[in-house]
N, C-alpha and C positions, 0 to 999 in steps of 0.2 A: 399601537392603539385598536387595530383592528382586531387584535389577540382578546384587549380586554372588552373590547365592546360586542367579540361572541361571547365570549367566557362569562359574561357580565348578563345579557340575554337569556345566552344560552342560543344561539342560534350558530346552527347546523352550515354547511357548503348547499346541500337541497334546501334547504331553508330560506338561504339567497337566493341560494334560481327563482323558487317560488314564487320572491316578494319579485323579481326581473319579471316575470311569464307573467305575474296579473295585470303589472306593466304595461305588456307589450297585450296582451290580447284588449285593452282598453284601448290601443291603438289599432288593433286589427279590426276589431268591431266597429270602432268610428268605418274607417276605409268602406269595410264589408258593406255597411249596413245603409251607406247614404251616396254613395255614391253611382246604384241605376238611377237614383232621383235627380242626382247632380245631372246627368247624363241625357236624363230627359231634361230637367229645366233650358238646358242648350240646346233642344230642339230633338233632338232626339226620336225614332218612333222605340215601342216597343222589341221589338225585330232587331233594328238596330244596335239597339242597345244589346240585347243578350250577345249575337254576333261582336261586337264588341270587347263583351268580356272575355268573350268564348278566343279572341284573338291574344288577349294577354296575358292568359293563362297557356297557351302554345307556346309562348313566347319561355313562359316559366317552366314547362316542361322541359323545353330544350335547355334549360341552365340548369336543370335538376341534374342530369345528364352528366353533367360538366363539375358538377359539385364535388363529384368522391376526390376527382385528383385534388380542387383546391384545398378540401378540408385534409386532405394528407400532406398536402404541401408546407403549409400556414398553420402556426396555430390557431388552434380552431375557438379558442376566448377572446380572440385578437378579432377573427371572420366576425364574432358575435359581434361582438363593441362596433365593429365596423357598417354592419348592415343596419343595426339600432340608430347609427347615428343615419344613413343614408338615409331608410325608413323617415326616422323623425323631420328630415329636411325636405322629404317629398310631401309627406303630407303637410307640412306648413306652407307649403305656395302651390299647390294644388286647386284648394278652391276659390286662387284670383284667375285659374284662367279663364279667358273672352268667349275662348274657341272649343269647340268640339275636339276637332285634333292638337292641342293643344294637352288638354283633359288624359283624352286619352294616350301620348307619350307617357304623360306624370304617372298615369293608375297604371300602366302595364312596367313604369319600372319598378315601382311599388308592391304588385305581385312579385316580382323575380326578387326584389328585398327581404318578402315574407320566405317565398322559400327557401332563401337560406339561411335565414334568424331562424325558423321552426324546426331545419334541419340538425345546427348546429346547438342550436338549445336543445334538444331532444339529445342530443349520445351523449354532451358534457349533463344534463342529470340523468341521466343511467351512466354513466360513468363514475358521478361520484352517490351515487344515493346507498351503495353499503350491498345486502349482499337480495338473493330473490325478493325477502318478504320485506325487507325496506321497500326496494324500488312501487312493488305489487302498491304499497303503503302510499306513498310521495306521488303516484301517478296517479291516483285517486283521487289524491287532496288537489293533486295541479289540475287535474280536470272539472275538481269545482270552482276550482278558486276562477277559473280560464271560464266557465258558464257563470258563475256571478258578473266577473265584468264585463259577459255580453247577457245577462238579467238588468245591470242597469246601463249600459252604455247605450242600447238603440232609443227607448226611454230618454234619458238626458239628451241625447242626440234629436229626436224627436221635437222636444224641449226647446231645442236651440236655434234649431233648422224656421219656427215657429216665432222664436222672438230674435233672434239675433241675425245669423247668415251660414253659409255654406263654407268661407270665409274660418270666420272663426271658430265651429263647431267641428272643423277639420284640426287648423291649428291646436284645440287641448287634449285633441288625439295626440298631434303629432308634442307635446309637451306631456307627455304621462310615457310615450315611447324615449323621448329625450331623458326622464328620469331618471330607465332603466339602462338605461348606456352611461350614466353617471353615476348609479351606483353600481355596475359590475370596472367600472373608472376606480373607484372609490375602493371596491375592497374585489377584489379578480379571487378566483376559485381555481383551488389545482385544476392541470391538466396532464392526462395522464400521456404519456408517451405512447404511439403504437407504430412498430419500422411498416414502414408501405410497401407489399410488393411488386414488384413490374407488372402486374393485370392491376391493378390499383390504379394505376395510372389508361387503362384502354376501358373505356365505354363499354363495348360490341363484351369483352370479356366482365366486367363489370353487371351488365342484362344477361348473360349467359349464365355466372353465377346466381344471377337471385331468380330467374324463372327454374332452373335445378331445384328449388329447395321449396316443396309443399307449402308451408305455413308464412312464407313469403311470399306468394302467389293470391293465397288467402287474407291474409291480413291488405292487400292489394286491395283486395275485392271489397273490402268489411270500410277501408280510409273511403273509396271514392264510393262508396254507397251514402256515409253520413255528407261527404258533399253534393251527392247528387239530389241529398234531401232538402240540405239549408240551402243550397245556392238556388233549387226550384221556388223552397220559401222567399229568401230574400230577395231575389230577384225579375221573376214575375209575381207572387204573388201580392206580394209588396204594392208593385204598380197597379194591378191590376183594383186596389184599396181603393190609391187614389182617384183610377176610374172610377171611378165607383159613390167616389162623395167621401170616403175618408180623411180626414185632416193625415197631415205629416206625427202629430201625436201619436194620431192613431194607429200609425202604419209604423212607429217607436214601440208604445205600447203592447200588439201581439209580439214585435219580438224579442218586447222584452219577458209576456209569459210565455212563449217556446225553451226558453233556457229556465225558467224556472224551476222545473220536474229537475234539469240535470245540475242547477247547482242546490239544491235539496235532498238529490240521492248519487250523488255524482260519489262522493266521496266512502259509503260505500259499496263502492263494482268489487273493489279485491276480494270484499264477503264473497260477493255473489260467483266470484271470478274462483275463489278457493272451496265452494262447495259445487257448484254445476257448469264449473268449465268454461271454453266460450260458446261451442256450437249451439246451444239452446238460448244462451239470454244472447248470442248473434241474430238465429233464424228469428224467435218471439218476438224483440223488438222493430227489424224489419220486416214481418205480418203483419203489426201495428201499424203500419209507417201507410206499406200498398194497403190494406183495407179500409184508411179516413182515404186516400187520394183517390180511389175510387167510389169512398161516399163522397166526395166534394168532385168528381165525374157527374155521379146520374142524380144530385142532389138540388137545386135553385144556391145558389152563392149569396152566405148570408151569416151571421155570426156564429150559426151552429156550425154551418164548414169551417171557419176558422175554428171553434174550440175543438175539433174537431181533429182541423191541425195538433193545434197547442197539448192534447195529450197521446199523441201520437208518438210527439217529442216526448213522453218519459222514455220509451227506447235510449234513446241517442244519451239516456246517463251511463247507462250499462256501453254503448257500442262504443264513443268518443276516448273513454280511457283503456276500454278493455283491450281494442286493437292496436291501442299504445303500448302496448305489451304484449302483445300478440305478436308483433312484428319482432321485437328479441327471443323469443322460446327457442332454443336451442339455437341459436345467432353466435358465434366465437366474438370474443369482445374484438377483434385484431378484424373483423368482418363490416364490423357495426357501422367506419364511413362509406366503404364502396354496396352497403344493401339502405342505408336508410333513408337517401337522397331520393333512390329507386324506385323501395318504398312508396316514398311522399307523393309521386308526379301518380299516384293514386287518386292522390285528392284533388289533384289537377284535371287527371282525366275525364274524371265526374263531373266536375264542372265547366270544362267544356261540350262533354259532352249532354247533358242537360239542360248547358246553355244552347248547343246549336239545335237540340231536336225539339226545346222546346218552342224556341226563334224561332220553327219551320214549322212546327202544327200549328201556332196561330198565325201566322203568312197564308196558308194552305184551307183552315180549316176555324179559326176561333181558337179564342182561348179558354174556352172551356173545352176543349180536346186537348188540352196540355195538359191537364191534370191527368186522365187514363195514359197520357205519354209517361209522367213520372211515376203512375205507378207500376205501369213495366216494363220501367227499367230497376227502381227497387224496389218488385215483384223477384227479378233477377238475381239481387244479390242478396235476397233472402233462399232461394233455389242453393247459390253459390254456400250460403251460413250452413245448411240445412249438409251442406258435403263438404263441412271442416271435420277432422278426425281431430281429435282435443290428447294435445300434448302431455306428456308426467308434469305431471304440478307441484312433485315433491320438492 
């Protein structure tokens, strides 16, 4: 039956995984978009929200370091399905939390599940995408679909929050993730066997291997930068909007608008990388974001400020798929399980740093100066992008 469906509709394995990644992205977007608002609704302050989410990312970071051993020991598709089911269940119950402590515990577990899902899904996707040209193409499409999820989900979530409740909104995101898990159960994808080495189960050895590869370290910083940018926008700018009198629907619309450029441009990222490499798109993108944050610091907070942040998000159309392609450059297939989870900690480090730094700056100097702190962090990533050496793209 599965063969008939695939042949009749000409669905390839990468296309199946694209469907799963789209559904999963809706679940991710739901959690990340509304959790800061939910924690504030439970009585936490701006800085407390930042500290709580940072704690969740620290737990995710520790989980990511242990993940290579898990991915080598167990069937990677089964790991993905179990983590998808777990994440769907967590989304289904988090909205019913009556205290901040319970909500934080469930959010922490959800973030750990995201680390497992993103690593397992990326490696499966890379292994089943065929040659380098096909992988570039499919990764760009995957980025565009993910951005589509981030385009519609925040806006719909904002409407649902205004018309229904947090629990209902979380449940919708959980349902989408559950559908992704069910799809994989109905139509499993092939998994390449990779014989693990003794070092595959050694966390220290995996870290040493990772830092010995320049392109992996560069990819790590690009991943961190993406999460510094979106972490600041989704956690702190949204809270500031609420404080300034904007509605939940307005917040959802703002997040949606930051994703529209990605959705419209991301599917062409492979073409840009083919002609310009990685260095120039990364550098210009992070440079644009730095300029927008500096403008936001010096200007009064207004629709113009929000507009500048939306325009600067254009750069992410090339950073998001680009960094996912860049991390695999020059990396042997047998090293993917030990390298990708450590690369993925870049997103966690970026999320932790921006939340801790912004929370501290807000507590000491007020919200306005958090724009400057974020600009300095993104500016550093732009500098690291400028130092990248383009690999052979043949």
